[in-house]
C-alpha positions in Angstrom: -32.6 5.1 -1.3 -33.4 1.6 -0.2 -30.9 1.2 2.7 -31.0 3.7 5.5 -27.9 5.7 6.1 -26.3 5.0 2.7 -25.5 7.8 0.4 -24.3 7.6 -3.2 -22.6 9.7 -5.9 -23.6 7.9 -9.0 -22.2 8.1 -12.6 -22.2 5.5 -15.4 -19.2 3.2 -16.0 -17.6 4.3 -12.7 -15.7 2.5 -10.0 -17.9 1.8 -7.0 -16.2 2.3 -3.7 -17.8 1.4 -0.3 -16.6 3.5 2.7 -17.5 2.0 6.1 -16.8 4.1 9.1 -18.8 5.0 12.3 -17.8 8.7 12.0 -20.0 10.8 9.7 -17.2 13.4 9.5 -14.6 10.8 8.4 -17.0 9.3 5.8 -17.8 12.7 4.4 -14.2 13.7 4.2 -13.2 10.5 2.4 -16.3 10.8 0.0 -15.4 14.4 -0.8 -11.8 13.6 -1.6 -12.7 10.5 -3.7 -15.2 12.4 -5.8 -12.6 15.1 -6.4 -9.6 12.8 -7.1 -11.0 9.6 -8.7 -12.7 10.2 -12.1 -16.4 9.1 -12.3 -16.3 7.4 -8.8 -19.5 6.2 -7.1 -19.2 6.3 -3.3 -21.4 4.1 -1.1 -21.1 5.5 2.4 -22.1 3.2 5.4 -22.0 3.9 9.1 -22.3 0.3 10.3 -21.4 -3.2 9.3 -25.1 -4.0 8.9 -25.6 -1.2 6.3 -22.5 -2.4 4.5 -23.8 -6.0 4.3 -27.2 -4.8 2.9 -25.4 -2.5 0.3 -23.3 -5.4 -0.9 -26.4 -7.2 -2.1 -27.4 -4.3 -4.3 -24.7 -4.6 -6.9 -21.0 -5.0 -7.7 -18.6 -3.0 -5.5 -15.0 -2.5 -6.8 -13.3 -1.8 -3.4 -14.2 -1.6 0.3 -12.5 0.5 2.9 -13.5 -0.1 6.6 -12.5 1.2 10.0 -11.4 -1.5 12.4 -14.0 -0.5 15.0 -17.5 -0.1 13.8 -20.6 0.7 15.9 -22.0 -2.8 15.5 -19.0 -5.1 14.8 -15.2 -5.3 14.2 -14.0 -4.3 10.8 -12.3 -7.6 10.4 -15.6 -9.4 10.9 -17.0 -7.3 8.1 -14.0 -8.2 5.9 -14.7 -11.8 6.4 -18.4 -11.3 5.6 -17.4 -9.6 2.3 -15.2 -12.5 1.4 -18.0 -15.0 2.1 -21.0 -13.2 0.6 -20.0 -10.6 -2.0 -21.7 -11.2 -5.3 -18.4 -11.0 -7.3 -15.3 -13.2 -7.1 -13.0 -10.8 -5.4 -13.1 -7.3 -3.9 -10.0 -5.5 -2.5 -10.6 -4.7 1.2 -8.6 -1.9 2.7 -8.5 -1.4 6.5 -8.1 2.2 7.5 -6.8 2.5 11.0 -4.7 4.6 13.4 -2.8 1.5 14.7 -1.7 0.0 11.4 2.0 -0.3 12.3 1.3 -2.2 15.6 -1.1 -4.6 13.8 1.4 -5.1 10.9 4.1 -6.0 13.3 1.8 -8.4 15.1 0.5 -9.8 11.8 -3.0 -9.5 13.1 -5.0 -8.4 10.0 -5.9 -11.8 8.8 -6.2 -13.2 5.3 -9.5 -11.5 4.5 -7.8 -8.0 4.3 -6.1 -7.1 1.1 -4.2 -4.1 2.4 -4.1 -1.5 5.2 -3.8 2.2 5.4 -2.4 4.3 8.3 -4.7 7.3 9.1 -1.6 9.3 10.2 -0.7 9.7 6.5 -3.8 11.7 5.9 -7.0 11.2 3.9 -5.5 12.8 0.8 -2.9 10.1 0.7 -5.8 7.5 1.2 -7.5 8.6 -2.0 -4.2 8.2 -3.9 -3.9 4.8 -2.4 -7.5 3.8 -3.4 -7.0 5.3 -6.9 -4.1 2.9 -7.4 -6.4 0.0 -6.8 -9.4 1.0 -8.9 -7.7 2.8 -11.8 -4.1 1.9 -11.8 -2.4 5.2 -12.1 0.6 7.0 -13.3 3.7 6.8 -11.2 4.9 10.3 -12.1 8.2 8.7 -12.7 10.7 7.5 -10.1 13.8 5.4 -9.7 13.6 1.9 -8.1 16.6 0.2 -6.7 15.6 -3.4 -7.3 17.5 -6.2 -5.5 16.9 -9.7 -7.0 19.3 -12.5 -7.8 17.0 -14.5 -10.1 17.5 -13.4 -13.7 14.0 -14.7 -14.8 12.1 -13.1 -12.0 14.1 -9.8 -12.4 13.4 -9.6 -16.1 9.6 -10.0 -15.6 9.4 -7.6 -12.6 11.6 -5.0 -14.4 9.3 -5.0 -17.4 6.3 -4.7 -15.0 7.8 -1.7 -13.3 9.0 0.0 -16.5 5.5 -0.5 -18.0 4.3 1.7 -15.1 6.7 4.6 -15.9 9.5 3.7 -13.5 13.2 3.5 -14.1 14.8 0.5 -12.6 18.4 0.0 -11.3 18.7 -3.8 -10.9 21.4 -5.4 -8.7 21.8 -9.0 -7.7 23.1 -8.7 -4.1 22.7 -6.6 -1.0 26.4 -5.7 -1.3 25.8 -4.2 -4.7 22.7 -2.3 -3.4 24.8 -0.8 -0.5 27.5 0.2 -3.0 24.9 1.9 -5.2 23.6 3.9 -2.2 27.1 4.8 -1.1 27.9 6.1 -4.6 24.7 8.2 -4.6 25.6 9.7 -1.2 29.1 10.5 -2.3 27.7 12.3 -5.3 25.3 14.3 -3.1 22.2 12.4 -4.4 20.5 11.6 -1.1 19.0 9.1 -0.9 19.6 8.3 -4.6 16.7 6.0 -5.6 13.1 6.9 -4.7 12.3 3.5 -3.4 14.0 0.1 -2.7 12.3 -3.2 -3.8 14.2 -6.2 -2.4 14.0 -10.0 -2.0 15.0 -11.4 1.4 17.5 -14.2 0.5 20.0 -13.2 -2.1 23.4 -14.2 -3.5 26.3 -13.0 -1.4 26.8 -13.0 2.3 24.1 -10.5 3.2 20.3 -10.8 3.2 17.3 -8.4 2.9 17.4 -8.2 6.7 21.0 -6.8 6.5 19.9 -4.3 3.8 17.1 -3.0 6.1 19.6 -2.7 8.9 22.1 -0.8 6.8 19.6 1.6 5.2 17.9 2.5 8.5 20.8 2.5 10.9 24.0 3.1 8.9 22.7 5.5 6.2 20.1 6.7 8.7 17.3 6.9 6.1 13.9 7.0 7.6 10.9 5.2 6.1 9.6 8.4 4.6 13.0 9.3 3.1 13.7 6.0 1.4 10.7 3.5 1.4 11.6 -0.2 1.3 9.2 -2.8 0.0 10.2 -6.4 0.8 9.1 -9.4 -1.3 9.0 -12.6 0.7 7.8 -16.2 0.3 8.0 -16.7 4.1 4.4 -16.8 5.5 5.7 -17.2 9.1 4.2 -14.2 11.0 7.2 -13.9 13.3 9.6 -13.6 10.4 7.3 -11.1 8.7 7.1 -9.1 11.9 10.9 -9.0 12.1 11.2 -7.5 8.6 8.8 -4.7 9.6 10.5 -4.0 12.9 13.8 -3.7 11.0 12.3 -1.0 8.9 10.4 -2.4 5.9 7.6 0.0 4.9 5.5 -3.0 3.7 5.7 -6.6 2.5 4.5 -8.3 -0.7 3.9 -12.0 -0.4 5.2 -14.4 -3.1 4.1 -15.5 -5.5 3.8 -11.9 -6.6 0.5 -10.6 -7.9 1.4 -7.8 -10.4 -1.4 -5.4 -9.6 -0.8 -5.7 -5.8 2.9 -5.2 -6.2 2.6 -2.2 -8.5 -0.1 -0.6 -6.3 1.9 -1.0 -3.1 5.1 0.2 -4.7 3.5 3.3 -6.4 1.8 4.2 -3.2 5.0 4.0 -1.1 6.8 6.0 -3.8 4.1 8.8 -3.8 4.0 9.0 0.0 7.8 9.1 0.2 7.9 11.9 -2.4 5.2 13.8 -0.5 7.0 13.5 2.8 10.4 14.6 1.2 8.6 17.6 -0.3 7.2 18.6 3.1 10.7 18.4 4.6 12.2 20.5 1.8 9.4 23.1 2.2 10.0 23.4 5.9 13.7 24.1 5.3 13.0 26.7 2.6 
């Protein structure tokens, strides 16, 4: 081992995941779950940003997870270093933090971070999240209520989602989406779809903001009960924050990158399903 404090689980032709966290317990927990859940994974475990920097020079890394607060630097500083000095063109960088929601609303992650994970969801959910990035992954099925008024965009996105094992209910307006949810409720199918994917500005009098308001406050569906992923071309941090405050689980920036959209959507779908199962078990 050429870099102090770095441990590896090596296998050939395997995804290489770097886990950077000041807590040995946290690193070991993530390592154990990754080795169990991600086939043929190699885990590079680093306590500090300095160790991570050294390890990056030893070979290609397929994904980096980092805490926001490391013993020797801020996790966002490490993310910037990875962007500037990694030997390959691009590495997904996932920030693992207990204050994700606050930072999401404040739009304070910066452009170096690919995605973010809230520790409150649990480390088992984190390995599912990571698996989606490094290996794609089967959705296990699920129904997406997809709100998009562009026929061309809708056709391409629908094919993308169906290719990943999802069934898609496509509507062109918020009014139609609300009607679909009302019908599902009247039929006793609550909430109906497993997840909502919506644009912000659509045909009709209502916008994605109105859909968020209706789902969260009129239907009363929590984020865990009916996740909502919003696609937006607006890079204004204040406008993005407004969508999250209204109840979006996450945002996907336009132009849409297929792998990122599918990874985020499948992750929200799995976590939503997991949370609904927990509620059902508690009532049994």
